[in-house]
TORKOL-4160 file (C-alpha; in steps of 0.2 Angstrom, whole numbers, padded with zeros to 4 digits, m for minus):
443
<pt num="1" X="0000" Y="0000" Z="0000"/>
<pt num="2" X="0006" Y="0018" Z="m0004"/>
<pt num="3" X="0006" Y="0024" Z="0014"/>
<pt num="4" X="0011" Y="0042" Z="0008"/>
<pt num="5" X="m0005" Y="0044" Z="m0002"/>
<pt num="6" X="m0015" Y="0036" Z="0012"/>
<pt num="7" X="m0008" Y="0049" Z="0024"/>
<pt num="8" X="m0012" Y="0063" Z="0012"/>
<pt num="9" X="m0030" Y="0058" Z="0010"/>
<pt num="10" X="m0033" Y="0055" Z="0028"/>
<pt num="11" X="m0024" Y="0072" Z="0032"/>
<pt num="12" X="m0036" Y="0081" Z="0020"/>
<pt num="13" X="m0052" Y="0072" Z="0027"/>
<pt num="14" X="m0046" Y="0077" Z="0045"/>
<pt num="15" X="m0044" Y="0095" Z="0040"/>
<pt num="16" X="m0060" Y="0095" Z="0031"/>
<pt num="17" X="m0070" Y="0090" Z="0047"/>
<pt num="18" X="m0060" Y="0102" Z="0058"/>
<pt num="19" X="m0062" Y="0116" Z="0047"/>
<pt num="20" X="m0080" Y="0112" Z="0043"/>
<pt num="21" X="m0082" Y="0116" Z="0061"/>
<pt num="22" X="m0071" Y="0132" Z="0062"/>
<pt num="23" X="m0075" Y="0140" Z="0045"/>
<pt num="24" X="m0094" Y="0138" Z="0049"/>
<pt num="25" X="m0091" Y="0145" Z="0066"/>
<pt num="26" X="m0081" Y="0160" Z="0059"/>
<pt num="27" X="m0094" Y="0164" Z="0046"/>
<pt num="28" X="m0108" Y="0165" Z="0058"/>
<pt num="29" X="m0099" Y="0171" Z="0074"/>
<pt num="30" X="m0105" Y="0189" Z="0073"/>
<pt num="31" X="m0123" Y="0184" Z="0071"/>
<pt num="32" X="m0121" Y="0171" Z="0085"/>
<pt num="33" X="m0114" Y="0184" Z="0097"/>
<pt num="34" X="m0127" Y="0197" Z="0092"/>
<pt num="35" X="m0140" Y="0184" Z="0097"/>
<pt num="36" X="m0132" Y="0180" Z="0113"/>
<pt num="37" X="m0132" Y="0198" Z="0118"/>
<pt num="38" X="m0151" Y="0199" Z="0116"/>
<pt num="39" X="m0155" Y="0184" Z="0127"/>
<pt num="40" X="m0164" Y="0188" Z="0144"/>
<pt num="41" X="m0152" Y="0192" Z="0158"/>
<pt num="42" X="m0137" Y="0191" Z="0147"/>
<pt num="43" X="m0121" Y="0199" Z="0153"/>
<pt num="44" X="m0111" Y="0194" Z="0137"/>
<pt num="45" X="m0102" Y="0209" Z="0128"/>
<pt num="46" X="m0091" Y="0200" Z="0116"/>
<pt num="47" X="m0088" Y="0205" Z="0098"/>
<pt num="48" X="m0086" Y="0194" Z="0084"/>
<pt num="49" X="m0075" Y="0205" Z="0074"/>
<pt num="50" X="m0063" Y="0208" Z="0089"/>
<pt num="51" X="m0062" Y="0190" Z="0091"/>
<pt num="52" X="m0057" Y="0187" Z="0073"/>
<pt num="53" X="m0044" Y="0201" Z="0075"/>
<pt num="54" X="m0036" Y="0193" Z="0090"/>
<pt num="55" X="m0036" Y="0176" Z="0081"/>
<pt num="56" X="m0026" Y="0183" Z="0067"/>
<pt num="57" X="m0014" Y="0193" Z="0077"/>
<pt num="58" X="m0010" Y="0178" Z="0089"/>
<pt num="59" X="m0008" Y="0167" Z="0074"/>
<pt num="60" X="0005" Y="0179" Z="0067"/>
<pt num="61" X="0015" Y="0179" Z="0082"/>
<pt num="62" X="0014" Y="0161" Z="0086"/>
<pt num="63" X="0021" Y="0156" Z="0069"/>
<pt num="64" X="0038" Y="0160" Z="0076"/>
<pt num="65" X="0037" Y="0147" Z="0090"/>
<pt num="66" X="0027" Y="0134" Z="0080"/>
<pt num="67" X="0043" Y="0126" Z="0071"/>
<pt num="68" X="0051" Y="0123" Z="0088"/>
<pt num="69" X="0035" Y="0115" Z="0095"/>
<pt num="70" X="0034" Y="0104" Z="0079"/>
<pt num="71" X="0052" Y="0100" Z="0082"/>
<pt num="72" X="0049" Y="0094" Z="0099"/>
<pt num="73" X="0033" Y="0085" Z="0097"/>
<pt num="74" X="0033" Y="0079" Z="0079"/>
<pt num="75" X="0020" Y="0084" Z="0066"/>
<pt num="76" X="0006" Y="0071" Z="0071"/>
<pt num="77" X="0005" Y="0076" Z="0089"/>
<pt num="78" X="0007" Y="0094" Z="0085"/>
<pt num="79" X="m0008" Y="0093" Z="0073"/>
<pt num="80" X="m0018" Y="0085" Z="0087"/>
<pt num="81" X="m0013" Y="0099" Z="0099"/>
<pt num="82" X="m0018" Y="0112" Z="0087"/>
<pt num="83" X="m0035" Y="0103" Z="0083"/>
<pt num="84" X="m0038" Y="0103" Z="0102"/>
<pt num="85" X="m0037" Y="0122" Z="0102"/>
<pt num="86" X="m0050" Y="0123" Z="0088"/>
<pt num="87" X="m0061" Y="0112" Z="0098"/>
<pt num="88" X="m0060" Y="0122" Z="0114"/>
<pt num="89" X="m0064" Y="0138" Z="0104"/>
<pt num="90" X="m0080" Y="0130" Z="0096"/>
<pt num="91" X="m0086" Y="0122" Z="0112"/>
<pt num="92" X="m0085" Y="0140" Z="0121"/>
<pt num="93" X="m0100" Y="0145" Z="0110"/>
<pt num="94" X="m0112" Y="0133" Z="0119"/>
<pt num="95" X="m0113" Y="0145" Z="0133"/>
<pt num="96" X="m0106" Y="0162" Z="0127"/>
<pt num="97" X="m0095" Y="0171" Z="0140"/>
<pt num="98" X="m0085" Y="0186" Z="0136"/>
<pt num="99" X="m0069" Y="0180" Z="0144"/>
<pt num="100" X="m0071" Y="0163" Z="0136"/>
<pt num="101" X="m0073" Y="0170" Z="0119"/>
<pt num="102" X="m0057" Y="0181" Z="0119"/>
<pt num="103" X="m0047" Y="0167" Z="0129"/>
<pt num="104" X="m0053" Y="0155" Z="0116"/>
<pt num="105" X="m0047" Y="0167" Z="0102"/>
<pt num="106" X="m0030" Y="0167" Z="0109"/>
<pt num="107" X="m0029" Y="0148" Z="0110"/>
<pt num="108" X="m0035" Y="0145" Z="0093"/>
<pt num="109" X="m0022" Y="0158" Z="0086"/>
<pt num="110" X="m0009" Y="0148" Z="0094"/>
<pt num="111" X="m0017" Y="0132" Z="0088"/>
<pt num="112" X="m0018" Y="0138" Z="0071"/>
<pt num="113" X="0000" Y="0141" Z="0070"/>
<pt num="114" X="0005" Y="0124" Z="0076"/>
<pt num="115" X="m0008" Y="0114" Z="0066"/>
<pt num="116" X="m0003" Y="0123" Z="0049"/>
<pt num="117" X="0016" Y="0122" Z="0052"/>
<pt num="118" X="0014" Y="0104" Z="0056"/>
<pt num="119" X="0003" Y="0101" Z="0041"/>
<pt num="120" X="0015" Y="0108" Z="0029"/>
<pt num="121" X="0029" Y="0098" Z="0037"/>
<pt num="122" X="0019" Y="0082" Z="0036"/>
<pt num="123" X="0014" Y="0085" Z="0018"/>
<pt num="124" X="0032" Y="0087" Z="0014"/>
<pt num="125" X="0037" Y="0071" Z="0023"/>
<pt num="126" X="0024" Y="0061" Z="0013"/>
<pt num="127" X="0029" Y="0069" Z="m0004"/>
<pt num="128" X="0044" Y="0070" Z="m0016"/>
<pt num="129" X="0048" Y="0081" Z="m0031"/>
<pt num="130" X="0036" Y="0071" Z="m0042"/>
<pt num="131" X="0021" Y="0070" Z="m0030"/>
<pt num="132" X="0022" Y="0086" Z="m0021"/>
<pt num="133" X="0010" Y="0095" Z="m0033"/>
<pt num="134" X="m0002" Y="0081" Z="m0034"/>
<pt num="135" X="m0002" Y="0079" Z="m0015"/>
<pt num="136" X="m0004" Y="0098" Z="m0012"/>
<pt num="137" X="m0019" Y="0098" Z="m0024"/>
<pt num="138" X="m0027" Y="0082" Z="m0016"/>
<pt num="139" X="m0026" Y="0090" Z="0002"/>
<pt num="140" X="m0032" Y="0107" Z="m0004"/>
<pt num="141" X="m0047" Y="0099" Z="m0013"/>
<pt num="142" X="m0052" Y="0088" Z="0002"/>
<pt num="143" X="m0049" Y="0102" Z="0015"/>
<pt num="144" X="m0060" Y="0115" Z="0006"/>
<pt num="145" X="m0075" Y="0103" Z="0006"/>
<pt num="146" X="m0077" Y="0111" Z="0023"/>
<pt num="147" X="m0083" Y="0127" Z="0014"/>
<pt num="148" X="m0096" Y="0117" Z="0005"/>
<pt num="149" X="m0103" Y="0107" Z="0019"/>
<pt num="150" X="m0102" Y="0122" Z="0032"/>
<pt num="151" X="m0111" Y="0134" Z="0021"/>
<pt num="152" X="m0125" Y="0121" Z="0016"/>
<pt num="153" X="m0128" Y="0118" Z="0034"/>
<pt num="154" X="m0130" Y="0136" Z="0038"/>
<pt num="155" X="m0141" Y="0139" Z="0022"/>
<pt num="156" X="m0154" Y="0127" Z="0028"/>
<pt num="157" X="m0152" Y="0129" Z="0047"/>
<pt num="158" X="m0154" Y="0148" Z="0046"/>
<pt num="159" X="m0166" Y="0150" Z="0032"/>
<pt num="160" X="m0179" Y="0162" Z="0036"/>
<pt num="161" X="m0172" Y="0166" Z="0053"/>
<pt num="162" X="m0167" Y="0184" Z="0058"/>
<pt num="163" X="m0159" Y="0180" Z="0075"/>
<pt num="164" X="m0149" Y="0165" Z="0081"/>
<pt num="165" X="m0158" Y="0160" Z="0097"/>
<pt num="166" X="m0151" Y="0149" Z="0111"/>
<pt num="167" X="m0158" Y="0132" Z="0105"/>
<pt num="168" X="m0152" Y="0135" Z="0087"/>
<pt num="169" X="m0135" Y="0140" Z="0094"/>
<pt num="170" X="m0134" Y="0125" Z="0105"/>
<pt num="171" X="m0139" Y="0112" Z="0092"/>
<pt num="172" X="m0127" Y="0120" Z="0079"/>
<pt num="173" X="m0112" Y="0120" Z="0090"/>
<pt num="174" X="m0115" Y="0102" Z="0097"/>
<pt num="175" X="m0114" Y="0097" Z="0078"/>
<pt num="176" X="m0099" Y="0108" Z="0075"/>
<pt num="177" X="m0090" Y="0102" Z="0090"/>
<pt num="178" X="m0093" Y="0083" Z="0086"/>
<pt num="179" X="m0086" Y="0086" Z="0068"/>
<pt num="180" X="m0071" Y="0094" Z="0075"/>
<pt num="181" X="m0068" Y="0080" Z="0088"/>
<pt num="182" X="m0070" Y="0067" Z="0074"/>
<pt num="183" X="m0057" Y="0076" Z="0063"/>
<pt num="184" X="m0045" Y="0076" Z="0078"/>
<pt num="185" X="m0047" Y="0058" Z="0081"/>
<pt num="186" X="m0044" Y="0054" Z="0063"/>
<pt num="187" X="m0027" Y="0062" Z="0064"/>
<pt num="188" X="m0022" Y="0047" Z="0075"/>
<pt num="189" X="m0024" Y="0036" Z="0060"/>
<pt num="190" X="m0010" Y="0044" Z="0051"/>
<pt num="191" X="0004" Y="0032" Z="0048"/>
<pt num="192" X="0023" Y="0034" Z="0052"/>
<pt num="193" X="0033" Y="0030" Z="0036"/>
<pt num="194" X="0047" Y="0017" Z="0037"/>
<pt num="195" X="0064" Y="0025" Z="0040"/>
<pt num="196" X="0070" Y="0020" Z="0023"/>
<pt num="197" X="0056" Y="0031" Z="0015"/>
<pt num="198" X="0060" Y="0046" Z="0025"/>
<pt num="199" X="0079" Y="0046" Z="0023"/>
<pt num="200" X="0078" Y="0060" Z="0010"/>
<pt num="201" X="0063" Y="0069" Z="0016"/>
<pt num="202" X="0069" Y="0074" Z="0034"/>
<pt num="203" X="0061" Y="0090" Z="0041"/>
<pt num="204" X="0067" Y="0099" Z="0056"/>
<pt num="205" X="0064" Y="0088" Z="0071"/>
<pt num="206" X="0048" Y="0082" Z="0063"/>
<pt num="207" X="0052" Y="0065" Z="0056"/>
<pt num="208" X="0062" Y="0050" Z="0063"/>
<pt num="209" X="0074" Y="0054" Z="0077"/>
<pt num="210" X="0090" Y="0045" Z="0074"/>
<pt num="211" X="0106" Y="0044" Z="0084"/>
<pt num="212" X="0115" Y="0054" Z="0070"/>
<pt num="213" X="0104" Y="0069" Z="0073"/>
<pt num="214" X="0116" Y="0082" Z="0082"/>
<pt num="215" X="0110" Y="0095" Z="0093"/>
<pt num="216" X="0116" Y="0108" Z="0082"/>
<pt num="217" X="0105" Y="0102" Z="0067"/>
<pt num="218" X="0089" Y="0098" Z="0076"/>
<pt num="219" X="0078" Y="0103" Z="0090"/>
<pt num="220" X="0068" Y="0118" Z="0095"/>
<pt num="221" X="0082" Y="0131" Z="0095"/>
<pt num="222" X="0088" Y="0126" Z="0078"/>
<pt num="223" X="0071" Y="0127" Z="0071"/>
<pt num="224" X="0069" Y="0145" Z="0077"/>
<pt num="225" X="0086" Y="0149" Z="0071"/>
<pt num="226" X="0082" Y="0142" Z="0054"/>
<pt num="227" X="0066" Y="0152" Z="0053"/>
<pt num="228" X="0076" Y="0168" Z="0055"/>
<pt num="229" X="0089" Y="0162" Z="0042"/>
<pt num="230" X="0075" Y="0158" Z="0029"/>
<pt num="231" X="0066" Y="0174" Z="0031"/>
<pt num="232" X="0082" Y="0183" Z="0025"/>
<pt num="233" X="0084" Y="0173" Z="0009"/>
<pt num="234" X="0080" Y="0180" Z="m0008"/>
<pt num="235" X="0067" Y="0166" Z="m0011"/>
<pt num="236" X="0057" Y="0168" Z="0004"/>
<pt num="237" X="0057" Y="0187" Z="0003"/>
<pt num="238" X="0050" Y="0186" Z="m0015"/>
<pt num="239" X="0037" Y="0173" Z="m0010"/>
<pt num="240" X="0032" Y="0184" Z="0005"/>
<pt num="241" X="0024" Y="0196" Z="m0007"/>
<pt num="242" X="0014" Y="0182" Z="m0014"/>
<pt num="243" X="0010" Y="0176" Z="0004"/>
<pt num="244" X="0004" Y="0194" Z="0008"/>
<pt num="245" X="m0008" Y="0194" Z="m0007"/>
<pt num="246" X="m0016" Y="0177" Z="m0001"/>
<pt num="247" X="m0019" Y="0186" Z="0016"/>
<pt num="248" X="m0027" Y="0201" Z="0009"/>
<pt num="249" X="m0038" Y="0191" Z="m0003"/>
<pt num="250" X="m0042" Y="0178" Z="0011"/>
<pt num="251" X="m0050" Y="0192" Z="0022"/>
<pt num="252" X="m0059" Y="0199" Z="0007"/>
<pt num="253" X="m0067" Y="0183" Z="0001"/>
<pt num="254" X="m0070" Y="0175" Z="0018"/>
<pt num="255" X="m0078" Y="0191" Z="0026"/>
<pt num="256" X="m0079" Y="0207" Z="0016"/>
<pt num="257" X="m0087" Y="0200" Z="0000"/>
<pt num="258" X="m0102" Y="0191" Z="0009"/>
<pt num="259" X="m0105" Y="0206" Z="0020"/>
<pt num="260" X="m0105" Y="0218" Z="0005"/>
<pt num="261" X="m0118" Y="0207" Z="m0004"/>
<pt num="262" X="m0129" Y="0206" Z="0012"/>
<pt num="263" X="m0128" Y="0225" Z="0013"/>
<pt num="264" X="m0133" Y="0228" Z="m0005"/>
<pt num="265" X="m0152" Y="0232" Z="m0005"/>
<pt num="266" X="m0153" Y="0229" Z="m0024"/>
<pt num="267" X="m0154" Y="0211" Z="m0020"/>
<pt num="268" X="m0170" Y="0213" Z="m0009"/>
<pt num="269" X="m0175" Y="0199" Z="0003"/>
<pt num="270" X="m0163" Y="0187" Z="m0006"/>
<pt num="271" X="m0148" Y="0195" Z="0000"/>
<pt num="272" X="m0145" Y="0184" Z="0015"/>
<pt num="273" X="m0148" Y="0168" Z="0006"/>
<pt num="274" X="m0136" Y="0174" Z="m0008"/>
<pt num="275" X="m0122" Y="0175" Z="0005"/>
<pt num="276" X="m0124" Y="0156" Z="0009"/>
<pt num="277" X="m0124" Y="0152" Z="m0010"/>
<pt num="278" X="m0109" Y="0163" Z="m0012"/>
<pt num="279" X="m0100" Y="0153" Z="0002"/>
<pt num="280" X="m0105" Y="0137" Z="m0007"/>
<pt num="281" X="m0098" Y="0142" Z="m0024"/>
<pt num="282" X="m0082" Y="0148" Z="m0016"/>
<pt num="283" X="m0080" Y="0131" Z="m0009"/>
<pt num="284" X="m0084" Y="0123" Z="m0026"/>
<pt num="285" X="m0070" Y="0134" Z="m0034"/>
<pt num="286" X="m0058" Y="0129" Z="m0021"/>
<pt num="287" X="m0062" Y="0110" Z="m0023"/>
<pt num="288" X="m0062" Y="0110" Z="m0042"/>
<pt num="289" X="m0046" Y="0120" Z="m0042"/>
<pt num="290" X="m0037" Y="0108" Z="m0030"/>
<pt num="291" X="m0043" Y="0093" Z="m0038"/>
<pt num="292" X="m0038" Y="0098" Z="m0055"/>
<pt num="293" X="m0021" Y="0104" Z="m0050"/>
<pt num="294" X="m0019" Y="0088" Z="m0040"/>
<pt num="295" X="m0024" Y="0077" Z="m0055"/>
<pt num="296" X="m0012" Y="0086" Z="m0066"/>
<pt num="297" X="0003" Y="0086" Z="m0053"/>
<pt num="298" X="0015" Y="0078" Z="m0065"/>
<pt num="299" X="0011" Y="0090" Z="m0079"/>
<pt num="300" X="0014" Y="0105" Z="m0066"/>
<pt num="301" X="0031" Y="0098" Z="m0063"/>
<pt num="302" X="0035" Y="0097" Z="m0081"/>
<pt num="303" X="0028" Y="0114" Z="m0087"/>
<pt num="304" X="0031" Y="0123" Z="m0071"/>
<pt num="305" X="0019" Y="0130" Z="m0058"/>
<pt num="306" X="0018" Y="0148" Z="m0066"/>
<pt num="307" X="0004" Y="0143" Z="m0078"/>
<pt num="308" X="m0007" Y="0139" Z="m0064"/>
<pt num="309" X="m0003" Y="0155" Z="m0054"/>
<pt num="310" X="m0006" Y="0165" Z="m0070"/>
<pt num="311" X="m0023" Y="0157" Z="m0071"/>
<pt num="312" X="m0026" Y="0162" Z="m0053"/>
<pt num="313" X="m0020" Y="0180" Z="m0058"/>
<pt num="314" X="m0032" Y="0181" Z="m0072"/>
<pt num="315" X="m0047" Y="0173" Z="m0063"/>
<pt num="316" X="m0045" Y="0185" Z="m0048"/>
<pt num="317" X="m0043" Y="0200" Z="m0060"/>
<pt num="318" X="m0060" Y="0196" Z="m0068"/>
<pt num="319" X="m0068" Y="0193" Z="m0051"/>
<pt num="320" X="m0062" Y="0210" Z="m0045"/>
<pt num="321" X="m0069" Y="0219" Z="m0060"/>
<pt num="322" X="m0086" Y="0211" Z="m0059"/>
<pt num="323" X="m0087" Y="0215" Z="m0041"/>
<pt num="324" X="m0083" Y="0233" Z="m0044"/>
<pt num="325" X="m0097" Y="0235" Z="m0057"/>
<pt num="326" X="m0109" Y="0224" Z="m0048"/>
<pt num="327" X="m0109" Y="0231" Z="m0030"/>
<pt num="328" X="m0111" Y="0249" Z="m0023"/>
<pt num="329" X="m0095" Y="0257" Z="m0017"/>
<pt num="330" X="m0101" Y="0258" Z="0002"/>
<pt num="331" X="m0107" Y="0240" Z="0003"/>
<pt num="332" X="m0093" Y="0234" Z="0014"/>
<pt num="333" X="m0098" Y="0247" Z="0027"/>
<pt num="334" X="m0117" Y="0248" Z="0028"/>
<pt num="335" X="m0134" Y="0244" Z="0021"/>
<pt num="336" X="m0135" Y="0253" Z="0004"/>
<pt num="337" X="m0144" Y="0255" Z="m0012"/>
<pt num="338" X="m0131" Y="0266" Z="m0020"/>
<pt num="339" X="m0125" Y="0268" Z="m0038"/>
<pt num="340" X="m0118" Y="0253" Z="m0047"/>
<pt num="341" X="m0110" Y="0252" Z="m0065"/>
<pt num="342" X="m0122" Y="0238" Z="m0070"/>
<pt num="343" X="m0139" Y="0232" Z="m0063"/>
<pt num="344" X="m0134" Y="0222" Z="m0048"/>
<pt num="345" X="m0136" Y="0204" Z="m0053"/>
<pt num="346" X="m0136" Y="0189" Z="m0040"/>
<pt num="347" X="m0130" Y="0177" Z="m0053"/>
<pt num="348" X="m0114" Y="0188" Z="m0056"/>
<pt num="349" X="m0112" Y="0189" Z="m0037"/>
<pt num="350" X="m0113" Y="0170" Z="m0035"/>
<pt num="351" X="m0101" Y="0168" Z="m0050"/>
<pt num="352" X="m0089" Y="0179" Z="m0043"/>
<pt num="353" X="m0088" Y="0168" Z="m0027"/>
<pt num="354" X="m0083" Y="0154" Z="m0038"/>
<pt num="355" X="m0070" Y="0164" Z="m0046"/>
<pt num="356" X="m0063" Y="0169" Z="m0030"/>
<pt num="357" X="m0062" Y="0152" Z="m0024"/>
<pt num="358" X="m0054" Y="0145" Z="m0040"/>
<pt num="359" X="m0041" Y="0159" Z="m0040"/>
<pt num="360" X="m0037" Y="0156" Z="m0021"/>
<pt num="361" X="m0034" Y="0137" Z="m0024"/>
<pt num="362" X="m0022" Y="0142" Z="m0039"/>
<pt num="363" X="m0011" Y="0152" Z="m0028"/>
<pt num="364" X="m0011" Y="0142" Z="m0012"/>
<pt num="365" X="m0009" Y="0124" Z="m0020"/>
<pt num="366" X="0006" Y="0131" Z="m0029"/>
<pt num="367" X="0014" Y="0139" Z="m0014"/>
<pt num="368" X="0012" Y="0122" Z="m0005"/>
<pt num="369" X="0021" Y="0114" Z="m0020"/>
<pt num="370" X="0035" Y="0126" Z="m0022"/>
<pt num="371" X="0039" Y="0126" Z="m0003"/>
<pt num="372" X="0039" Y="0107" Z="m0002"/>
<pt num="373" X="0050" Y="0106" Z="m0017"/>
<pt num="374" X="0062" Y="0120" Z="m0013"/>
<pt num="375" X="0064" Y="0117" Z="0006"/>
<pt num="376" X="0061" Y="0098" Z="0010"/>
<pt num="377" X="0073" Y="0099" Z="0025"/>
<pt num="378" X="0066" Y="0115" Z="0031"/>
<pt num="379" X="0048" Y="0112" Z="0029"/>
<pt num="380" X="0042" Y="0117" Z="0047"/>
<pt num="381" X="0050" Y="0135" Z="0047"/>
<pt num="382" X="0046" Y="0137" Z="0028"/>
<pt num="383" X="0027" Y="0134" Z="0031"/>
<pt num="384" X="0027" Y="0144" Z="0047"/>
<pt num="385" X="0034" Y="0159" Z="0038"/>
<pt num="386" X="0021" Y="0157" Z="0025"/>
<pt num="387" X="0007" Y="0157" Z="0038"/>
<pt num="388" X="0015" Y="0171" Z="0048"/>
<pt num="389" X="0015" Y="0183" Z="0033"/>
<pt num="390" X="m0002" Y="0178" Z="0027"/>
<pt num="391" X="m0010" Y="0180" Z="0045"/>
<pt num="392" X="m0002" Y="0197" Z="0047"/>
<pt num="393" X="m0009" Y="0204" Z="0031"/>
<pt num="394" X="m0026" Y="0196" Z="0034"/>
<pt num="395" X="m0026" Y="0205" Z="0051"/>
<pt num="396" X="m0021" Y="0222" Z="0042"/>
<pt num="397" X="m0035" Y="0219" Z="0029"/>
<pt num="398" X="m0047" Y="0215" Z="0042"/>
<pt num="399" X="m0044" Y="0232" Z="0050"/>
<pt num="400" X="m0045" Y="0242" Z="0034"/>
<pt num="401" X="m0060" Y="0233" Z="0028"/>
<pt num="402" X="m0070" Y="0242" Z="0041"/>
<pt num="403" X="m0064" Y="0259" Z="0035"/>
<pt num="404" X="m0062" Y="0259" Z="0016"/>
<pt num="405" X="m0074" Y="0259" Z="0002"/>
<pt num="406" X="m0075" Y="0245" Z="m0010"/>
<pt num="407" X="m0065" Y="0252" Z="m0024"/>
<pt num="408" X="m0050" Y="0256" Z="m0013"/>
<pt num="409" X="m0051" Y="0238" Z="m0006"/>
<pt num="410" X="m0051" Y="0231" Z="m0023"/>
<pt num="411" X="m0037" Y="0243" Z="m0029"/>
<pt num="412" X="m0026" Y="0235" Z="m0015"/>
<pt num="413" X="m0030" Y="0218" Z="m0021"/>
<pt num="414" X="m0026" Y="0222" Z="m0039"/>
<pt num="415" X="m0009" Y="0229" Z="m0035"/>
<pt num="416" X="m0005" Y="0215" Z="m0023"/>
<pt num="417" X="m0011" Y="0202" Z="m0036"/>
<pt num="418" X="0001" Y="0210" Z="m0049"/>
<pt num="419" X="0016" Y="0211" Z="m0037"/>
<pt num="420" X="0013" Y="0193" Z="m0029"/>
<pt num="421" X="0011" Y="0185" Z="m0046"/>
<pt num="422" X="0027" Y="0193" Z="m0053"/>
<pt num="423" X="0037" Y="0188" Z="m0037"/>
<pt num="424" X="0031" Y="0170" Z="m0038"/>
<pt num="425" X="0037" Y="0169" Z="m0056"/>
<pt num="426" X="0054" Y="0175" Z="m0051"/>
<pt num="427" X="0055" Y="0161" Z="m0038"/>
<pt num="428" X="0048" Y="0148" Z="m0050"/>
<pt num="429" X="0060" Y="0152" Z="m0064"/>
<pt num="430" X="0074" Y="0151" Z="m0052"/>
<pt num="431" X="0069" Y="0135" Z="m0045"/>
<pt num="432" X="0067" Y="0128" Z="m0062"/>
<pt num="433" X="0086" Y="0129" Z="m0064"/>
<pt num="434" X="0089" Y="0118" Z="m0049"/>
<pt num="435" X="0089" Y="0099" Z="m0051"/>
<pt num="436" X="0073" Y="0091" Z="m0046"/>
<pt num="437" X="0084" Y="0080" Z="m0035"/>
<pt num="438" X="0083" Y="0093" Z="m0021"/>
<pt num="439" X="0085" Y="0112" Z="m0018"/>
<pt num="440" X="0102" Y="0118" Z="m0012"/>
<pt num="441" X="0101" Y="0123" Z="0007"/>
<pt num="442" X="0108" Y="0138" Z="0014"/>
<pt num="443" X="0125" Y="0135" Z="0022"/>
């Protein structure tokens, strides 16, 4: 049996369940806390947007410590620890309390850094230069099914409801907590590869511990040191521009876009249901993109990753233009029936959701692929740096999204899309000159 492929599939299924719980929770968090404040004798004063800001900022800071934790615990146990933080955050919504909301936000920020760093490390351990693109696509497609299932549940559970009452909230978060718990338990099924299969796939302290590992080349301090060393390299500095773009567009498609559609009064009473459909079609775009790029992984290696990133660039540019002409400029900020450059069309709005998801999968699967190829022995710090930059820019985008009109937010995305794509091309063209037997390490 190909245990590497088995591990990748189960990894994707585990993350699908964990993030079905978290992404659904994040999508409805503000509505849930608003409902909790209106309950009789409620003393709850928490804010969903503040919670999300805390998550992103903690996530960014914790990424510097995450490689050291993975070095000590290994990727499997680290992912279980990260998943437990997600579970605690979701369980806290069964009885909303202000201190629990913000404490849980800090814990999940730390857990996110650990689980994503360990995931990148584990993905690299179970891949080689021939399979990294395929495995990245398979994992991404399976994990993004969480968007599909979560949004379907919300669409039917909340259809016709103006408020999230206590009974609805309790039922919802029991379901979400159960899904998250099953996803964590599935991580224990992941198999450890035989030592002869990991000889050339060692990651910092995250694979087999052998007697030949010296303190100077393994362990938490070395992992932290490597993070700082990698951050100064030309390749990571260039890729950081692309990372930054994924953070900006993550905030836009996961929060700003749905809010803008919901605020657009041109859609009438259908506005709230359109938000659910947009979430579903974002998921469809993510899944199709990940599946397609996974199936054509060998061709990706043969022709390079840049054609797929170019596809993502074009798809996102098309989506930004259509959103610009379809929604009012003040739609991210408040309810509006303002001027648009075309008659606001719900099918265009839903179609843009698909384009945003497809473009996002184009960028992220290829970032996973290029990091796994270029830094097979430094996967933990390399993926931690990726998530650090992405989470910082996501937090920045979250802040300005409450202040800027739609056209200025789209302008930022357009500029970063151009810069991020160009920087990715430079790195990819450089890596194409390196032998596929491995990427030369920093001495």
